[in-house]
C-alpha positions as CSV (number, residue, x, y, z in Angstrom):
1,X,3.8,25.9,-8.3
2,X,1.6,23.4,-8.9
3,X,-0.1,23.1,-5.5
4,X,0.0,19.2,-5.1
5,X,-0.5,19.3,-1.3
6,X,-4.2,20.2,-1.3
7,X,-3.8,16.5,-3.5
8,X,-2.6,14.7,-0.8
9,X,-4.2,13.3,2.2
10,X,-2.0,12.2,5.0
11,X,-2.2,10.0,7.4
12,X,-4.7,8.0,5.4
13,X,-5.5,4.4,6.1
14,X,-6.4,2.4,2.6
15,X,-9.4,0.4,2.8
16,X,-10.2,-1.1,-0.4
17,X,-8.7,-1.2,-4.0
18,X,-11.1,-2.2,-6.8
19,X,-10.9,-2.4,-10.5
20,X,-13.9,-0.6,-11.6
21,X,-13.1,-1.7,-15.6
22,X,-9.9,-1.5,-17.9
23,X,-9.6,2.6,-17.1
24,X,-10.9,2.9,-13.9
25,X,-9.8,2.1,-9.9
26,X,-11.7,2.7,-7.3
27,X,-10.0,3.8,-4.0
28,X,-11.4,3.7,-0.6
29,X,-9.9,5.3,2.1
30,X,-10.1,6.8,5.7
31,X,-8.9,9.6,7.5
32,X,-8.6,10.5,11.2
33,X,-9.8,14.2,11.5
34,X,-7.9,15.4,15.0
35,X,-10.0,17.8,16.1
36,X,-13.0,15.5,16.8
37,X,-11.2,12.4,16.2
38,X,-13.8,11.0,14.0
39,X,-13.0,8.7,11.4
40,X,-14.3,9.8,8.0
41,X,-14.5,7.1,4.7
42,X,-13.5,8.6,1.4
43,X,-14.5,6.9,-2.3
44,X,-13.2,8.1,-5.4
45,X,-12.4,6.2,-8.9
46,X,-9.0,7.4,-10.6
47,X,-7.3,6.7,-14.2
48,X,-4.1,5.5,-12.2
49,X,-2.9,4.7,-8.5
50,X,1.0,4.6,-7.5
51,X,1.3,2.4,-3.9
52,X,3.7,4.1,-2.1
53,X,3.9,2.5,1.1
54,X,7.7,3.1,1.9
55,X,8.9,-0.3,2.5
56,X,12.3,0.7,1.5
57,X,12.8,3.8,3.9
58,X,14.2,2.2,6.4
59,X,17.1,-0.2,5.6
60,X,17.5,-3.4,7.3
61,X,21.0,-4.7,7.7
62,X,21.1,-8.2,9.0
63,X,23.3,-9.4,11.7
64,X,25.9,-11.6,10.3
65,X,28.6,-13.1,12.0
66,X,32.1,-11.6,10.7
67,X,30.5,-8.7,9.1
68,X,32.1,-5.8,11.1
69,X,35.7,-7.4,9.8
70,X,34.6,-7.8,6.1
71,X,36.2,-5.3,4.5
72,X,34.6,-4.9,0.7
73,X,31.2,-2.8,0.1
74,X,28.2,-3.4,1.8
75,X,25.5,-1.3,0.9
76,X,21.4,-1.8,1.2
77,X,19.3,-1.6,-1.7
78,X,17.9,1.8,-0.8
79,X,21.7,3.1,-1.9
80,X,21.8,1.2,-4.8
81,X,22.3,3.1,-8.1
82,X,23.9,1.4,-11.1
83,X,26.2,-1.7,-11.5
84,X,29.0,-0.4,-12.6
85,X,31.5,0.2,-9.4
86,X,30.9,-3.7,-9.4
87,X,32.1,-4.5,-12.7
88,X,34.3,-7.5,-12.5
89,X,33.8,-8.1,-8.9
90,X,32.3,-11.1,-6.9
91,X,29.1,-9.6,-5.4
92,X,26.4,-11.5,-3.1
93,X,22.9,-10.5,-3.0
94,X,21.3,-11.3,-0.1
95,X,17.2,-11.1,-0.2
96,X,15.5,-12.6,-3.0
97,X,13.1,-10.1,-2.8
98,X,12.0,-8.0,-6.2
99,X,14.5,-5.2,-5.6
100,X,17.0,-8.5,-4.4
101,X,16.5,-9.8,-7.5
102,X,16.6,-6.9,-10.1
103,X,19.8,-5.4,-8.8
104,X,21.0,-9.1,-8.9
105,X,20.2,-9.7,-12.8
106,X,21.3,-6.0,-12.8
107,X,24.8,-6.8,-11.3
108,X,25.7,-9.8,-13.0
109,X,25.9,-7.8,-16.7
110,X,29.2,-6.4,-15.3
111,X,30.7,-8.4,-12.0
112,X,32.7,-11.7,-12.7
113,X,30.1,-13.5,-10.0
114,X,26.8,-13.0,-8.9
115,X,25.2,-14.9,-5.5
116,X,22.0,-14.6,-4.8
117,X,20.9,-15.7,-1.3
118,X,17.7,-16.0,0.4
119,X,16.5,-17.3,4.0
120,X,13.3,-18.4,1.7
């Protein structure tokens, strides 16, 4: 309907994001052309830039002793939808990065207790 695929540059690498002023961001990126193997550099100014690097696309669940015998729910942040399933429960959130912090704060509104654990 909107023909968005023509606006997407797949397989590109961002080289530089530069704030030009309050209204514009300069983005410089490279693309590899499969026909001849050359690298092309592109530069354009945008009103908005969304960084969608997909770092939540592959969940990483640490190997913890006893995890295989735990009878409660174990989910990764990518699976989290809302706090209601945790109402009245005691919850441990492992990982105090942005998603862990956000989720633990939200669950804290309905849970009996929330513990936040981080290795750093």
